[in-house]
N, C-alpha and C positions, 0 to 999 in steps of 0.2 A: 530221667526217663524220657524217651522219645515222645514228642507231641502226637505223632500218628498213633502210637500204641495207646496213649491216654485217651484219645478220641475213640479208638476202637473199643476200649474197655467201657467207656461211657455209653456207647451205642449198645453194647452187649447188656449192660445193666438196665438200660431202658427197655430192651427186648424182654428181659425178665419181668419188669414191672407190667408190661403189656400182657405177658403170659399169666401172671398172677391175677390181673384184673379179669382176664377171660375165664380163668378157672373159678373165680369168685361168682361169676354169673351162673354157674351150674349148681352152686350150693346156696342155701338160704343165708345171705349175708345182709347185715344191716347197713344200708348206705349212710346212715347217720353216725356210724362209728367213726371216730377221728382218723384212724388209719385208712379205712376204706374211702372216706371222703378225700383224704390227701392223695390216695392212689388215683381217684377219678380226676382230681384237679391237675395232677402231673401228666396223665396220659390223654385226657380229652382234647387238649389243643392239637394233638397230632391225629388222633383217631376221628374226630368230628369231620374234618374236610374230606377224608377218604371215605367215610361212611356216607356223606352227602353225595359224593361223586358216584359211588356204587349204586345208591338209591336212584340217582338220576339216570344212570345207564340201564339198570335192571330194576324197574319200579315194582315188579311183583315178587322179587326175591325176599323171602322171609328170614333167611339165615344171614347173620351179620358176619361177613368175611373181612371186615376192615382190620381187625387185629392181625390176621394172617397176611394181608396185603402190606400193612405197615411193617411187619417184621421182615418180609421179603425185601421191601425197598430199603429198609435200614441195613440189612445184611449186604445188599449190593453196594450201598454207600460205604459200609465198613470195609468190604473187600477192595473197593476202589482206593480207599485211604491207605490200606495196608500194602496192597500189591501194585497199585497204579494201573496204568493202561498197558496192556501187553499186546 
């Protein structure tokens, strides 16, 4: 398997983890559940810096757009890995 495709699949899997975490915020989920805790541990290192940056730029914003921004950035990286510079 091509290393670029493997990286693209890994980025896509991480995107799905971020989507699952965002969806879990809409329902009553126990953050103490082992799977939810694992999901937070896996996604928080990427989401936290983006969340802090957004809060610094827009301090009055109440909606957390960091999952959306991270997914967009990861998709750009994935497309760059697959297609390169055109």
